[in-house]
C-alpha positions in Angstrom: -32.4 -10.2 -0.7 -30.9 -13.6 -1.1 -29.0 -14.7 1.6 -26.0 -14.8 -0.2 -26.2 -11.5 -1.0 -26.7 -10.4 2.9 -24.0 -12.7 3.7 -21.8 -10.3 1.3 -23.2 -7.1 2.6 -22.2 -8.8 6.0 -18.5 -9.2 5.5 -18.5 -5.8 3.2 -19.7 -3.9 6.2 -16.9 -6.0 8.7 -14.4 -5.4 6.7 -14.4 -1.6 5.7 -14.6 -1.6 10.2 -11.7 -3.4 10.4 -9.8 -0.9 7.9 -11.3 2.0 9.1 -10.1 1.1 12.7 -6.3 0.3 11.7 -6.4 3.7 9.4 -7.2 5.9 13.0 -4.7 4.2 14.7 -1.5 6.1 14.5 0.7 3.1 15.7 -0.1 1.6 12.9 -1.0 4.4 10.1 2.6 6.7 10.7 5.0 3.4 12.0 6.9 4.0 8.4 6.7 7.4 8.6 7.9 6.7 12.8 10.7 4.4 11.4 11.9 7.1 8.6 11.7 10.8 10.2 11.5 10.1 14.2 12.9 6.7 14.9 15.6 8.3 17.6 12.5 9.5 19.5 11.7 7.5 22.2 8.0 6.8 23.3 6.3 9.3 26.0 5.0 12.4 27.1 3.9 13.7 23.5 7.2 13.4 22.1 6.2 11.2 19.0 3.0 12.6 17.9 5.4 16.5 18.3 7.8 15.0 16.0 5.3 13.6 13.0 3.1 16.9 13.6 6.6 19.0 12.8 7.4 16.4 9.4 3.3 16.8 8.7 4.3 18.0 5.1 6.0 14.8 4.3 3.7 12.1 6.3 1.7 9.7 4.2 -1.8 10.6 3.8 -3.0 7.3 6.0 -0.9 8.9 8.9 -2.5 12.2 8.5 -5.6 11.0 8.9 -5.1 9.3 12.2 -3.4 12.2 13.7 -6.1 14.3 12.4 -8.4 11.8 14.2 -6.8 11.5 17.6 -7.7 15.9 18.0 -11.5 14.9 17.9 
């Protein structure tokens, strides 16, 4: 494997890890859904997560994935 190919592989793996981390973080992945469905809910005590779960059928795919990753 050439040095250039190896470097490209390392960069691709690094970026896939960053994308994965962002999609599993509910604060980032669910921001738009929070703003749309739960903006009046103050954080604390799991109230925001409960609100998002109540609207689950209307959430974005990335938010659903992030919420599911919290359950594991």
